[in-house]
N, C-alpha and C positions, 0 to 999 in steps of 0.2 A: 187645162194643161196638167198632166200628171207628172210629178217629180218622182223618179225612182231612186231610192237610196241604195247605193251599192256598198258592199262590204269593203272596208279598206284593205288594200293589198299589203304585202310585207313592207313595201317602201313607204306606205302611208300610216303604218302602225305607230301608236304612241310609244316613244322610246322609254317612257317612265313606267310602262306596264308590260306584263308578259302576255302570252297568248290567251289567258283566261281573264284578262283585265285586272289582275292583281299586281301590286308593286313588286319590283324585283326583291327577292329574298323573303317573300311572304310564305313560300312553301317550306316544308320541313327540312329540305335539303340545303338550307342556306348555310354558306360557309363564310365566316367573317374574314375580312382582309387582313393581310399581315400587319398593316399599319394599326388597325384596331387592336389586334392581339398584342402588339408591342405596347400600345398605350395602356391597355388593361394590366399588362404585366408590370409596367412602370408604376401604376397606381397601387398595385398590391405590394410591390417592394417598398414603396414610399410609406404605405400604411404600416407595414411590419417594422420598418426602421423607426417610425415615430412611436410605435408601441414599445419597442425595445428601449428607446431613449427615455421615455416616460417612466417605464418600470425601473430602469437603472437609477434615474434621478430620484425617484421616490425611495428606493432602497437606501441610497447613499444618505438622503436627508434623514430617514428614520434611524439609521445607524449613528449618525452624528448626534442627533437629539438624544438618543439612548445613552451614548457615551457621556454627553455633557451632563445629563440628569443623574445618571448612576454614579458618575465620577465626582459629583458635588460633595463637599465635606459633610453637609447635613443630610445626605440622602438616607442613611440608615434610620435616623430619627423620623424623617418625613415619611418613609415607607411604613414605619410602625404606626404613625399617627393618622395617616390619610388612606393607607391601602392595606388595612388589616383584613385578612380573609375571615378571621373569626367574627369580627364585628360586622362585616359585610353579610355573612350568613344570618346573623341575628337581625340585622336591620331590614333585609330585603322583604320578608313577609309583612312586616308592619308598614313599610313604605308603600308596598303594593295595596295594602288595605286602605291606607289613607289616600292613595291615588284615585280610588273610586270616587271620592268626594270631589277631587279636581275635575274628573271627567263629567260628573253631573253638573258642576258649576259651568263648565264649558258649554254643555248642551243647552242649559236653561238660559244662561247669560248671553250666549251667542244668538239664540232666537230672539231674546228681548232686545239685544243691541241692533239687530237687523231691522226689526219693526220700528223701534224708536228712532233709529237713524234715518230710516226712510221718511217717517213723518216730519222730522226736523228739516230734512232736505227739501221735501215738497213745500213746507211752510216758507222756506227761504226763497223758493222760486215762484211763489204765487205772484200774480200780476195785479195791478190796480192799486189805487191809493187806499182803498178800504182795508187792504191787507197789510198796510205799512206797520202797524203795531205788532202784528204777528211776525213779520219779517225781522223786526228789530229784536224781539224776544228770542227768536231762533238764532240770530247772529250772536247775541249776547251769550246764549247758552254755549254755543260752540267755542267762542273765544275764551270763555271762562274755564271750561273743563279741559280744553286743549292746553291751556296755559298752566293749570293747576297740576302739580306732580301727583301721580297716582297714589303714592305712598301717603301723602298728606291727605288726600281725599279719603283714603281708607281709614286713616286715624280719626278724621273728623266724623265720619259716618259711624264707624264701629265703636268708637269710644265716646263720641259726643252725643249721639242720639240716646243711648241708655241713660246718660246723665240728666237728660231733660225729664225723665220719668213721666212720659206722656202715656195717657190711658189708651190701651188698644194698640200701641206701637210695639212691635217685637223687639226683643233684645238679643235674639239669636245671632251670634257672630257670623254664621254662615249666610243667613239672609241679608244681614247688613253689609257683609263683605261683597256679596253678589250684587247688591244695589249700587255700591260704590263702583264696582267694575263696570256695570251697565251704564252708569252716568258718564264715566270717563270715555269709554269706548264708543258710546253712541255719538259723542261729539266728533270723533275721528271718522266713523263710518258715515255720518251725515255729510261731511265734506267730500267723501268719496262718491256718494250718491249724487251730490249736487254737481260735482265735476262731470259725472256721466250724463246728467240731465242737460247741462248746458252744452255738452259736446254734440248733442243731437241737433242737426241743422234745423233752423226755423222753418224751412220749407216743408219738413215733415209735419209739423203742427198745422201749418197753413193748408196743406193738402188734406189733412184729416178734417179740418174745419170746413173746407170746401165740399166735402162729402156729407156734411150735415151733422158731424159729431160736435158735441159740446166741448168746452174747454176741459172739463173733468174727464170725459170719455177719451178725448185726444191724449190727455196725459196718461190715462190708465192703459189704453190699448195700443198706443203708438209710441209715445215718448219713453215711458218707463221700461217696457221690454227691451228696447235698444240700449237704454242707459245701463240697465243691470248687466246685460251681456258684455258690454264694454268694460265694466268695472269688476268683473269676476276675479282677476288676478290680485288687485289690491285688496279686495274684500277678504280673500283667502289669506293674504298676508296678515291682515288685522286679526283674523281668527287664530292664526298661529301665535301671534303675540298675546292674545287673550288667554290661550291655553297655558302659556308660561306664567302669566301674571296671576293666574288663579292661586298659585302658591303663596301669594301675599296675604290671603285671608287668614293665614296662620297668626298674624299679629294680634288678632282678636281672640285667639285661643282655640280656633277650629282645628280639629285633628285631621289635617290633610297629610299629604306625603312629606311636605317640608316639616310640619310640626311633629310628625312621628319620628323623623330623623333627629329633630332638635331634642326630643325627650331622651333619646338614647345617648346623644352627645352630652347632654347635661349630667347624665348619671355616670358615664364612663370616661368623660373628657377625651374621647377619641373621635376624630372628625370623619372617619370612614363613612358613617351613615349619610353625611352630606354628599359625599361622592356618589353613593348609591342612589340617592334621591335625584341628583343631577343627571346621572346616566339614564334613569327611568324617564325623566322628562325629555331628554334628548331622543330616546327610543320612541317616545310618543309623538314627538314633533317631526322627526325625519319623514315619515310617510306623508304627513300633511304638506311638508315643504316640497317633496318630490311631486306630489299631486298638483301643487300650485305651479311648479315649473312646467309640468306637462300641459296644463291648461293654457299657460302663457304661450308656450311654443306652438300649441295647436291653433290658438287664435292668431298668432303671427303668420303662420302658414296660410290661414284663411284670408288674411289681409293681403298677403303677397299674391294669392291666386285670384283676388278680386271677389272673394266670398263675403257673406254677411258676417258682421262682428257683433 
């Protein structure tokens, strides 16, 4: 028996498609409804009102702060001491020259922190009784250096190590300061990595093991890639903090941006170079902060859409 398929008549046509099988409005001649136009107009008006209110509020706040600061009795003296254009011009080239040391410390210490932090995190997540001493040492390291203030750690390393007069051990304040920064920030980054590793569901490791991967291969190829992707925003935040704290190496005599400003302040008794150094650090930090916010928002959108994280 042969079944002949007939074309649907006008009364049998799908109401949700046109004559060509396309949904209504798919052609170039689509005209939005009045309700849709009104809705879009309302959204635009509301956005314009919100922008105007935000701009007006910002302007009023800025004017009030300006009047409060400028109207203070000690403002003329404060302006001369902290906002001198003459000392700002003198300090800027030297601060920028010292900033290059801070940037190098950030790059070298940042790489060392990521590697050491990963090793400590992996040591804390190793399974089996044979690795118990390693887990205890890793936990003790993170607890100690997370609890020890960074400034004290810097003083101990930068000032204490040269006092020991050990043969073959450097006394360079830059290297010693970088070592102290690495020791402290590795403890924080290790906890970030450990949280990422433990956030990966155990079924991922079990699936890798069922495919014939060893524990080390499962950790390297399955667990760690997922853990690192999930912890990118907090890792970037730690790097932003590290960038600011590189200025603390100046306590050992290293000529960085902060120390360069301090030298001019000690000679002139004018604190404008500190303001210049602070603004330079802010200008260096803002792009990293905005990049961190962008990465965080991107990963949040991926989670909302059901994508990988």
